[in-house]
C-alpha positions in Angstrom: 105.8 61.8 40.2 103.0 59.9 41.7 104.8 57.6 44.1 106.9 58.7 47.1 109.9 56.6 47.5 112.7 56.7 50.2 115.7 56.6 48.0 118.1 54.9 50.8 115.7 52.1 51.0 116.2 50.9 47.4 118.5 48.2 46.6 122.0 49.5 45.6 123.5 48.0 42.6 127.3 48.0 42.3 127.3 47.9 38.4 124.4 49.1 36.3 125.6 47.6 33.2 123.5 44.3 33.4 120.3 45.9 34.3 117.2 45.6 32.2 115.9 48.8 31.5 112.5 49.8 30.2 112.5 51.1 26.5 109.9 53.9 27.3 110.4 57.2 29.7 109.5 56.2 33.2 108.3 59.7 33.9 105.0 60.7 32.3 104.7 64.3 33.2 106.7 67.1 31.3 107.3 68.8 34.7 108.6 65.6 36.0 111.1 65.3 33.1 112.3 68.7 33.5 113.0 68.3 37.1 114.9 65.2 36.3 117.1 67.2 33.7 117.7 70.1 36.3 118.8 67.6 39.0 121.1 65.6 36.5 122.6 69.1 35.6 123.2 69.9 39.2 124.7 66.4 39.7 127.0 67.0 36.9 128.1 70.5 38.0 128.8 69.1 41.9 130.7 66.2 40.6 133.0 68.3 38.7 133.4 71.0 41.2 133.3 69.2 44.4 133.3 65.5 43.3 129.9 64.9 44.7 128.1 61.5 44.4 124.6 61.1 43.6 121.9 58.3 44.1 120.3 57.5 40.8 117.1 55.6 41.0 116.5 53.4 37.9 113.4 51.9 37.1 114.2 48.3 35.9 112.2 45.4 34.8 112.9 44.0 38.2 111.7 47.0 40.1 113.5 50.1 41.4 117.4 50.0 41.7 119.8 52.5 42.9 123.3 53.2 41.8 125.6 55.7 43.9 128.2 57.5 41.4 129.4 60.6 40.0 127.5 62.1 37.0 130.1 62.9 34.5 128.0 64.3 31.8 124.5 64.7 30.4 123.1 65.2 26.8 119.8 64.9 25.1 119.5 61.3 25.5 122.0 59.7 27.8 123.8 60.3 31.2 127.5 59.2 31.8 128.4 58.1 35.2 132.0 57.1 36.5 133.7 54.5 34.4 132.1 55.8 31.3 128.9 53.9 31.9 126.0 55.2 29.8 122.4 55.3 31.0 119.4 56.4 29.1 117.8 59.2 30.7 114.5 57.9 30.1 115.4 54.9 32.8 116.2 57.2 35.4 113.3 57.8 38.0 114.9 60.1 40.5 118.2 61.8 41.6 119.1 62.4 45.1 122.1 64.6 45.8 122.0 64.1 49.6 124.0 61.3 51.4 
């Protein structure tokens, strides 16, 4: 990741369903993509074990947006959050497990 951002300063969006996401991966480096997957796995495990919420930063066509939700599951191409909402992994810029 080339940019340093403060996750808590990014606009919080209650419902990500209406966001226009980029069709390609927002992370270019393979190392960054691996870190994203590891953090998504951690967020999934913590949500199941202790009900932990995660800040998920999405790179949208109108800039960075943040959602605060439990990660219900992850597969090769999608992330499921509460409410059965699916988000493409490629649109996720960062995951923060802190409050």
